[in-house]
C-alpha positions in Angstrom: 51.9 118.5 -47.3 51.4 118.0 -43.6 54.3 120.4 -42.8 52.9 123.1 -45.0 49.5 122.6 -43.4 50.9 122.9 -39.9 52.9 126.0 -40.9 49.9 127.7 -42.4 47.6 126.8 -39.5 50.2 128.0 -36.9 50.4 131.3 -38.8 46.6 131.7 -38.8 46.0 130.5 -35.2 49.1 131.9 -33.4 50.4 134.7 -35.6 48.5 137.5 -34.0 48.9 136.2 -30.5 52.6 135.9 -30.7 53.0 139.4 -32.1 53.9 138.5 -35.7 53.2 135.8 -38.2 54.7 134.9 -41.6 53.3 137.9 -43.4 54.8 140.4 -40.9 58.1 138.6 -40.8 58.4 138.6 -44.6 57.3 142.3 -44.8 60.1 143.2 -42.3 62.7 141.1 -44.2 61.7 142.7 -47.6 61.9 146.1 -46.0 65.4 145.4 -44.8 66.5 143.7 -48.1 65.1 146.3 -50.5 65.3 149.4 -48.2 61.7 150.3 -48.8 58.6 150.3 -46.6 56.4 147.3 -47.4 53.0 146.7 -45.7 52.0 143.2 -44.7 49.0 143.4 -46.9 50.8 144.0 -50.2 51.0 141.6 -53.1 54.8 141.4 -52.8 54.4 140.0 -49.3 51.8 137.5 -50.6 54.3 136.4 -53.3 57.1 136.1 -50.7 54.8 134.1 -48.3 53.9 131.7 -51.2 57.6 131.4 -52.1 58.5 130.6 -48.4 55.8 127.9 -48.2 56.9 126.4 -51.6 60.5 126.3 -50.3 59.3 124.7 -47.1 57.4 122.1 -49.1 60.4 121.5 -51.5 62.7 120.9 -48.5 60.2 118.5 -47.0 59.8 116.6 -50.3 63.5 116.3 -50.7 64.0 115.0 -47.2 61.2 112.5 -47.7 62.7 111.3 -51.0 66.1 110.7 -49.3 64.4 108.9 -46.4 62.4 106.6 -48.7 65.6 105.8 -50.7 67.5 104.9 -47.6 64.6 102.7 -46.2 64.2 101.1 -49.7 67.9 100.2 -50.0 67.9 98.9 -46.4 65.0 96.5 -47.1 66.5 95.5 -50.4 69.7 94.6 -48.5 67.7 92.6 -46.0 65.6 90.7 -48.6 68.4 90.0 -51.1 69.3 86.4 -51.7 73.1 86.9 -51.7 
């Protein structure tokens, strides 16, 4: 959740200052992929932006799950009676 919050806030705060944000980048990628002109205000770009943030969150959740499993097994190994 923290990573998604940081990504969204960076887009809102720095997107215009750096020249492009998530919406403009996704609009350009969709224009290249589908060979059509897509404006950054269209609903397709909103869906693409949402999908990108969901993918970012899923990757973060997966990495967090793997980390927790590793730490848990480490502490179980330390605390085992054998």
